[in-house]
Every structure is written in structure tokens, then in C-alpha cells.
C-alpha positions as CSV (number, residue, x, y, z in Angstrom):
1,M,-83.5,-78.9,70.9
2,A,-84.2,-80.7,67.6
3,A,-87.2,-83.1,67.3
4,E,-87.6,-86.0,65.0
5,V,-90.9,-87.0,63.4
6,L,-91.4,-90.3,61.6
7,L,-93.1,-89.6,58.3
8,E,-93.3,-92.9,56.5
9,S,-91.9,-96.4,56.4
10,Q,-91.0,-98.8,53.6
11,L,-90.5,-102.6,53.8
12,R,-87.7,-104.1,51.6
13,L,-87.4,-107.8,51.0
14,V,-84.0,-108.8,49.7
15,F,-83.8,-112.1,47.8
16,D,-80.8,-114.3,47.1
17,M,-80.4,-114.8,43.4
18,G,-77.3,-116.9,43.5
19,L,-73.8,-116.0,42.1
20,D,-72.7,-114.2,39.0
21,E,-70.0,-115.5,36.6
22,K,-67.3,-114.0,38.9
23,G,-68.7,-115.6,42.0
24,K,-70.2,-112.4,43.4
25,Q,-73.5,-112.7,45.3
26,I,-76.5,-111.3,43.4
27,F,-79.5,-109.8,45.3
28,K,-82.9,-108.7,44.1
29,R,-84.9,-106.2,46.1
30,K,-88.7,-105.7,46.3
31,N,-90.0,-102.6,48.1
32,Y,-93.4,-102.2,49.7
33,N,-94.4,-98.7,50.5
34,N,-97.0,-97.1,52.7
35,I,-96.2,-99.3,55.7
36,K,-97.8,-98.0,58.9
37,T,-95.3,-96.2,61.0
38,S,-96.6,-97.9,64.1
39,T,-95.7,-101.4,62.8
40,T,-93.3,-103.2,65.0
41,A,-90.2,-105.1,63.8
42,D,-91.8,-108.4,64.7
43,Q,-94.9,-107.6,62.6
44,L,-92.7,-106.6,59.6
45,L,-90.7,-109.8,59.9
46,Q,-93.8,-111.9,60.1
47,A,-95.3,-110.2,57.0
48,A,-91.9,-110.5,55.1
49,Q,-91.7,-114.2,55.9
50,A,-95.3,-114.7,54.6
51,I,-94.5,-112.8,51.4
52,G,-91.2,-114.6,51.0
53,S,-92.8,-118.0,51.3
54,L,-94.8,-117.2,48.2
55,Q,-91.7,-116.4,46.1
56,T,-89.5,-118.8,44.2
57,E,-86.3,-117.0,45.4
58,T,-84.9,-117.4,48.9
59,L,-85.4,-114.5,51.3
60,A,-82.0,-113.3,52.3
61,F,-82.9,-110.5,54.7
62,V,-85.5,-107.9,55.5
63,E,-85.0,-104.1,55.8
64,R,-87.1,-101.3,57.1
65,N,-86.5,-97.8,55.6
66,D,-87.9,-94.9,57.6
67,T,-88.2,-91.3,56.5
68,N,-87.9,-88.8,59.3
69,Q,-88.3,-85.1,59.4
70,I,-86.0,-83.1,61.8
71,T,-87.4,-79.9,63.2
72,E,-86.3,-77.3,65.7
């Protein structure tokens, strides 16, 4: 049976940059690496909101990107 091991996590903040000339939504992403793998979703959201409050752009959404290793 295969096993999955969480190797690392990344926090991504996505900011709303408005609309382009064709009316399409523009987003800007900022990545934060070396996030503890044990960090909960609530803790990440709290940190993202704190960081987002320091920015001039509006925080659109928050993503967590995990890297996993699958072994036998």
C-alpha cells in the first residue's frame, strides 16, 4: 500500500489588482516558502490576513501548496 509523506508547505497570497483593458480580472501572487508542515489552515489564514493588511492591494484569496512524496 502506498504512503504519502508531507515534505514542505508554501503559503500563497493572491491580491486583486483590478481589471485589464479587456475587463479581465488581474491577480498578483506572493509566495512564502518554508511554512511549517504542522501549521493549520486557521493559522495560515490568520497570518495571511495580517500580511494582507500591510499591503496596498486587496487580498483576494489564500492558497496553501503542499509537496508530498509517495512511497511504497
